[in-house]
C-alpha positions in Angstrom: -35.9 36.3 22.7 -35.2 32.5 22.4 -33.7 33.1 18.9 -31.4 35.8 20.2 -30.2 33.6 23.0 -29.5 30.8 20.6 -27.6 33.1 18.3 -25.6 34.4 21.2 -24.8 31.0 22.5 -23.6 29.8 19.0 -21.4 32.8 18.7 -19.8 32.2 22.1 -19.6 28.4 21.8 -19.2 27.4 18.1 -20.2 23.9 17.2 -17.3 21.5 17.7 -18.9 18.7 15.8 -17.2 17.8 12.6 -19.5 17.0 9.6 -17.6 13.7 9.2 -15.6 11.4 11.5 -11.8 11.6 11.2 -11.5 7.9 11.9 -14.2 6.2 9.7 -15.0 8.2 6.6 -14.6 7.7 2.8 -14.5 11.0 0.9 -14.6 11.4 -2.9 -13.2 14.8 -4.0 -13.0 16.4 -7.4 -9.6 18.2 -7.5 -7.9 20.0 -10.5 -5.0 18.0 -11.8 -6.1 14.6 -10.5 -9.8 14.5 -11.3 -11.3 12.3 -8.6 -9.4 11.5 -5.4 -10.7 9.0 -2.9 -9.5 9.6 0.7 -10.2 7.0 3.4 -9.8 7.9 7.0 -9.4 4.7 9.0 -9.2 4.0 12.6 -5.9 4.5 14.5 -5.3 7.7 12.4 -4.3 5.7 9.3 -5.2 7.5 6.0 -5.0 6.6 2.3 -5.5 8.4 -0.9 -6.0 7.0 -4.4 -6.4 8.6 -7.8 -6.1 7.7 -11.4 -5.5 4.1 -12.3 -2.4 3.3 -10.2 -1.7 6.0 -7.7 -2.0 5.1 -4.0 -0.5 6.7 -0.9 -0.8 6.2 2.8 -0.5 8.6 5.6 -1.1 8.9 9.3 -2.6 11.3 11.7 -3.7 14.9 11.3 -2.8 18.2 12.8 -4.9 21.3 13.4 -4.0 24.9 12.8 -6.9 27.2 13.7 -9.9 26.0 11.7 -7.7 24.0 9.3 -7.3 20.2 9.7 -4.3 18.9 7.7 -4.0 15.2 6.7 -0.4 14.5 5.5 0.5 11.6 3.2 3.7 9.7 2.6 4.4 11.4 -0.8 4.2 14.8 1.1 0.8 15.7 -0.3 -1.7 17.0 2.2 -5.5 17.1 2.3 -6.7 20.3 4.0 -10.1 20.6 5.5 -11.4 24.0 6.6 -13.9 23.5 9.4 -15.2 27.1 9.2 -16.1 26.9 5.5 -16.4 23.1 5.4 -14.3 23.1 2.3 -11.5 20.9 1.1 -8.2 21.5 -0.7 -5.1 19.5 -1.6 -1.5 20.4 -1.5 0.4 18.6 -4.3 4.0 18.4 -3.2 5.4 17.4 -6.6 3.9 20.4 -8.3 4.3 22.6 -5.3 0.7 23.9 -5.6 -2.5 24.1 -3.7 -5.9 23.4 -5.3 -9.4 23.7 -4.1 -11.5 20.6 -4.3 -15.2 19.9 -4.4 -16.7 17.2 -2.2 -18.5 14.6 -4.4 -19.5 12.2 -1.7 -19.0 11.3 1.9 -19.9 8.1 3.6 -19.1 6.2 6.8 -16.7 3.3 6.7 -17.7 1.4 9.8 -15.7 -1.7 10.7 -17.3 -5.0 9.9 -17.3 -7.9 12.2 -16.2 -11.0 10.3 -17.6 -14.3 11.2 -15.4 -16.9 12.9 -15.6 -20.5 11.8 -14.3 -23.1 14.3 -13.1 -26.4 12.8 
């Protein structure tokens, strides 16, 4: 009976907890066409993506459409996270194509308090 109640409650109230924080995470993704992409989600809705030896883009904010969370970047690329399937993808604007990515690693990027030295 308890299991049935739990299943019913989860069906009515789906979990709203994201598997990662949108303001303090570092994701490493394996994506076709770019190999490894590092995405850093900073505080204040600042984002950045790096790949290859010399590719770096910044972005800001995210928007949600249903279960999809979209993180846009200045070069018009977008990282797409599907909350239902917990999968990632990337829209490459220059090539006008969408690719599915594999999550390689995920870690928190907590702010660090720097010491203050008074003279």
